[in-house]
C-alpha positions as CSV (number, residue, x, y, z in Angstrom):
1,M,-0.2,0.0,0.1
2,L,1.3,3.5,-0.7
3,T,0.3,6.9,0.7
4,H,0.1,10.0,-1.5
5,P,2.7,12.4,-0.2
6,N,-0.1,15.1,0.5
7,I,1.6,17.7,-1.7
8,D,0.5,21.4,-0.8
9,P,-1.7,22.6,-4.0
10,V,0.0,25.9,-3.6
11,A,3.7,25.6,-5.2
12,F,5.3,28.8,-3.7
13,K,3.8,32.1,-2.7
14,L,4.9,35.7,-3.9
15,G,3.8,37.8,-1.2
16,P,0.2,37.7,-1.1
17,I,-0.1,35.7,-4.3
18,A,-0.3,31.9,-4.3
19,V,1.1,30.1,-7.4
20,H,-0.6,26.9,-7.5
21,W,0.6,23.7,-9.4
22,Y,-2.1,23.5,-12.0
23,G,-1.0,27.1,-12.9
24,L,2.4,26.0,-13.3
25,A,1.5,23.1,-15.4
26,Y,-0.2,25.5,-17.9
27,L,2.7,28.0,-17.9
28,G,5.2,24.6,-18.3
29,A,2.6,23.4,-21.2
30,F,2.7,26.7,-23.2
31,A,6.5,26.8,-22.8
32,I,7.0,23.4,-23.9
33,A,4.6,23.8,-26.9
34,W,6.7,27.1,-28.0
35,A,10.1,25.2,-27.6
36,L,8.7,22.3,-29.7
37,A,6.9,24.5,-32.2
38,R,10.1,26.7,-33.0
39,V,11.9,23.3,-33.7
40,R,8.9,22.2,-35.9
41,A,8.9,25.3,-37.9
42,R,12.1,25.1,-39.2
43,R,11.4,22.2,-41.1
44,A,11.2,22.6,-44.9
45,D,7.5,21.0,-44.8
46,S,6.4,23.1,-42.1
47,P,3.2,25.4,-42.8
48,V,4.3,28.4,-40.6
49,K,7.5,30.3,-40.2
50,P,9.3,30.7,-36.9
51,E,8.3,33.9,-36.3
52,Q,4.6,32.8,-36.5
53,V,5.2,30.6,-33.5
54,D,4.1,33.2,-30.9
55,D,0.7,34.1,-32.5
56,I,0.1,30.2,-32.8
57,I,0.5,29.4,-29.1
58,F,-1.5,32.7,-28.0
59,Y,-4.4,31.3,-30.1
60,S,-3.7,27.8,-28.7
61,A,-3.7,29.3,-25.2
62,I,-7.1,31.2,-25.6
63,G,-8.6,28.1,-27.3
64,V,-7.5,25.9,-24.6
65,V,-8.6,28.1,-21.6
66,L,-12.0,29.0,-23.2
67,G,-12.6,25.5,-24.7
68,G,-11.7,23.9,-21.5
69,R,-14.0,25.9,-19.5
70,F,-17.1,25.9,-21.5
71,G,-16.4,22.3,-22.4
72,Y,-16.3,21.3,-18.4
73,V,-19.6,23.2,-17.9
74,L,-21.3,21.6,-21.0
75,F,-20.5,18.2,-20.6
76,Y,-19.6,17.5,-16.8
77,N,-21.8,19.9,-14.8
78,F,-24.5,21.9,-17.0
79,G,-27.0,21.5,-14.1
80,Q,-24.7,23.8,-11.9
81,F,-24.4,26.3,-14.7
82,L,-28.4,26.5,-15.1
83,R,-28.6,27.0,-11.2
84,D,-25.7,29.7,-11.0
85,P,-24.8,31.1,-14.5
86,L,-22.0,33.0,-13.1
87,W,-20.2,30.0,-12.1
88,L,-18.8,29.5,-15.5
89,F,-16.7,32.8,-14.9
90,R,-15.3,31.7,-11.5
91,V,-12.6,29.4,-13.1
92,W,-10.4,29.8,-9.8
93,E,-12.9,27.2,-8.4
94,G,-11.8,24.8,-10.8
95,G,-13.5,22.6,-13.7
96,M,-11.6,22.2,-17.2
97,S,-12.2,19.5,-19.7
98,F,-9.6,18.4,-22.0
99,H,-12.1,17.4,-24.7
100,G,-13.5,20.9,-24.4
101,G,-10.2,22.4,-24.6
102,I,-9.0,20.3,-27.8
103,L,-12.4,21.9,-29.6
104,G,-11.1,25.2,-28.4
105,V,-7.9,24.7,-30.2
106,I,-9.4,23.5,-33.3
107,V,-11.6,26.2,-33.4
108,A,-8.7,28.8,-32.5
109,M,-6.3,27.1,-35.4
110,W,-9.3,27.2,-37.8
111,L,-9.4,30.9,-37.3
112,Y,-5.7,31.6,-37.3
113,A,-5.5,29.4,-40.5
114,R,-8.0,31.5,-42.0
115,R,-6.6,34.7,-41.2
116,Q,-2.8,33.7,-42.5
117,R,-4.5,31.6,-45.5
118,I,-2.9,28.4,-44.2
119,D,-4.2,25.0,-45.0
120,P,-6.1,24.2,-41.5
121,G,-5.3,20.4,-42.0
122,R,-1.4,21.1,-42.1
123,L,-1.5,23.4,-39.3
124,W,-3.7,20.8,-37.3
125,D,-0.6,18.6,-38.1
126,F,1.9,21.3,-37.0
127,V,0.1,21.6,-33.7
128,T,-0.9,18.3,-32.3
129,P,2.5,16.9,-31.5
130,L,3.1,20.1,-29.3
131,A,0.4,18.9,-26.9
132,P,1.1,15.6,-25.0
133,L,4.0,17.1,-22.8
134,G,1.4,19.7,-21.6
135,L,-1.0,16.8,-21.0
136,L,1.9,15.1,-18.7
137,L,2.2,18.2,-16.7
138,G,-1.6,18.7,-16.3
139,R,-1.9,15.2,-15.0
140,L,0.9,15.6,-12.6
141,A,-0.9,18.6,-11.3
142,N,-4.1,16.5,-11.0
143,F,-2.1,14.2,-9.0
144,F,-0.3,16.9,-6.7
145,N,-3.8,18.2,-6.0
146,Q,-5.4,14.7,-5.1
147,E,-8.0,15.3,-7.9
148,L,-9.6,12.9,-10.1
149,W,-7.9,10.0,-8.4
150,G,-8.9,6.2,-9.4
151,R,-11.3,3.5,-8.4
152,P,-10.7,1.4,-5.3
153,T,-8.3,-1.5,-5.8
154,D,-6.4,-4.0,-3.5
155,S,-3.4,-3.9,-5.8
156,A,0.2,-3.6,-4.5
157,W,0.4,-0.3,-5.9
158,G,-2.9,1.0,-4.4
159,M,-2.7,4.5,-2.8
160,I,-4.4,6.1,-0.1
161,F,-5.2,9.7,-0.7
162,P,-5.4,11.7,2.3
163,R,-8.1,14.0,1.2
164,D,-10.4,11.1,0.1
165,P,-13.1,11.0,2.7
166,L,-13.6,7.2,2.2
167,Q,-9.7,6.6,2.8
168,L,-10.1,3.5,0.3
169,M,-6.9,2.3,-1.5
170,R,-7.3,3.5,-5.0
171,H,-5.7,3.5,-8.7
172,P,-3.1,6.4,-8.7
173,S,-5.0,7.0,-12.3
174,Q,-3.6,10.4,-12.6
175,L,-0.2,8.7,-12.7
176,Y,-1.5,6.2,-15.3
177,Q,-2.9,9.1,-17.9
178,A,0.4,11.0,-17.2
179,F,2.3,8.1,-18.7
180,L,0.1,7.2,-21.5
181,E,-1.6,10.6,-22.6
182,G,1.7,12.6,-22.0
183,V,5.1,10.0,-22.4
184,V,3.8,7.2,-24.6
185,L,1.3,9.6,-26.7
186,F,4.3,12.0,-27.4
187,A,6.6,9.3,-28.4
188,I,4.1,7.9,-31.0
189,V,2.9,11.3,-32.4
190,W,6.6,13.1,-32.3
191,V,8.2,10.1,-34.3
192,F,5.4,9.6,-36.6
193,S,5.5,13.3,-37.5
194,R,9.3,13.3,-38.0
195,K,8.9,12.2,-41.6
196,Q,6.3,14.3,-44.2
197,R,3.0,12.6,-43.8
198,P,-0.2,13.2,-46.0
199,T,-2.3,16.2,-44.3
200,Y,-4.4,15.1,-41.5
201,A,-2.4,12.1,-40.9
202,V,-0.6,13.2,-37.7
203,G,-3.8,14.8,-36.3
204,G,-5.3,11.5,-37.0
205,V,-2.8,9.9,-35.1
206,F,-3.0,12.0,-32.4
207,L,-6.7,11.7,-31.8
208,L,-6.8,8.0,-32.3
209,F,-4.4,7.3,-29.7
210,Y,-5.4,10.0,-27.0
211,G,-9.2,8.3,-27.5
212,I,-7.6,5.1,-26.8
213,F,-5.6,5.8,-24.1
214,R,-8.2,7.9,-22.3
215,F,-10.9,5.2,-22.8
216,G,-8.8,2.4,-21.4
217,V,-7.7,4.5,-18.5
218,E,-10.9,5.6,-17.6
219,F,-11.8,2.0,-16.4
220,F,-9.5,2.7,-13.4
221,R,-10.6,6.1,-12.9
222,E,-13.3,7.1,-10.6
223,P,-16.4,8.4,-12.4
224,D,-17.2,12.0,-11.7
225,A,-19.5,12.2,-8.7
226,Q,-22.3,14.4,-10.2
227,I,-22.5,11.9,-13.4
228,G,-21.6,8.6,-12.1
229,F,-21.7,5.9,-15.0
230,A,-23.2,8.0,-17.8
231,A,-23.9,5.0,-20.4
232,F,-25.0,1.2,-20.3
233,G,-24.2,1.4,-16.4
234,W,-20.4,1.1,-17.0
235,M,-19.2,4.0,-19.4
236,S,-17.9,7.0,-18.1
237,R,-18.4,10.8,-19.5
238,G,-15.1,10.6,-20.3
239,Q,-15.3,7.3,-22.6
240,E,-18.4,8.9,-23.9
241,L,-16.4,11.8,-25.2
242,S,-13.3,9.7,-26.3
243,L,-15.3,7.3,-28.6
244,P,-15.7,10.1,-31.2
245,M,-11.9,10.8,-30.7
246,I,-11.3,7.2,-31.8
247,L,-13.7,7.4,-34.8
248,I,-12.7,10.8,-36.2
249,G,-9.0,9.8,-35.7
250,A,-9.3,6.4,-37.8
251,A,-11.5,8.4,-40.3
252,L,-8.7,11.1,-40.8
253,L,-5.9,8.4,-41.2
254,A,-8.2,6.7,-43.8
255,Y,-8.9,10.1,-45.5
256,A,-5.3,11.2,-45.5
257,Y,-3.9,8.0,-47.0
258,T,-6.8,7.5,-49.2
259,R,-6.6,10.9,-50.7
260,R,-2.7,10.4,-51.3
261,T,-3.3,7.1,-53.1
262,D,-5.8,8.7,-55.3
263,N,-3.8,11.5,-56.3
264,S,-0.7,9.1,-56.8
265,N,-3.3,7.1,-59.1
266,N,-4.2,10.4,-60.9
267,T,-0.8,11.5,-62.0
268,S,1.3,9.8,-64.9
269,G,4.9,9.0,-64.8
270,N,5.9,12.5,-66.0
271,G,4.4,13.9,-63.3
272,K,1.2,15.4,-65.1
273,S,-2.0,15.1,-64.0
274,V,-4.2,12.5,-66.1
275,K,-8.0,13.1,-66.5
276,N,-10.4,10.9,-65.7
277,A,-12.5,9.8,-68.8
């Protein structure tokens, strides 16, 4: 049996200002994304220039924060919003959704691509490898804050969380997610994206594997108290939201490689397009 080290949610204080681990996780996530984007922007096949990276990270940050908050309200606690609409703006009380955040980033990148006249699919492929290490930091912050803990277990690595009112041994599911959504997903997407791929392929890989990892880890994570099991008596809200990611990711991969094959078949040996009869 393991015991959570009961880390203070406040990392440090600057006078009257308390700096929380979750805030540091967001800051670190954007800093890492900026550094990785600068590396990717120097590639010959990059759809953006290094000097555009600052704007991309800014747009992404707005999308993550707004989408994450609106997503949490819509997907996880819409009833509380109806009872107290101003709760939407009290972000310091907690409540962010990854699935909402990714929708926010998609919208933000579409707006940026339209403004800069960049292919949205290529920009999406550029951005997705930047996300997993930020997810790693976010899940570690969840662990430090003793939130989103796992279901009860009698395994040797079961952990007691001091803030758990039931004081049960639980899966440290935040660490499972940090490893799969952060370390493993980053390795898969980054290595896959090192070679030039057809448009939407990198983004498809990201959605597919995140959805698979999240769907699997949800079997070890305690369902949200205000929702419980959302479908079929066993499926959590996180699993409901991850299923479309799996399907869309697989569809994007199929579309990317099918379209490339079609384009190849419609090109003659001298590189000129061949009209279909």
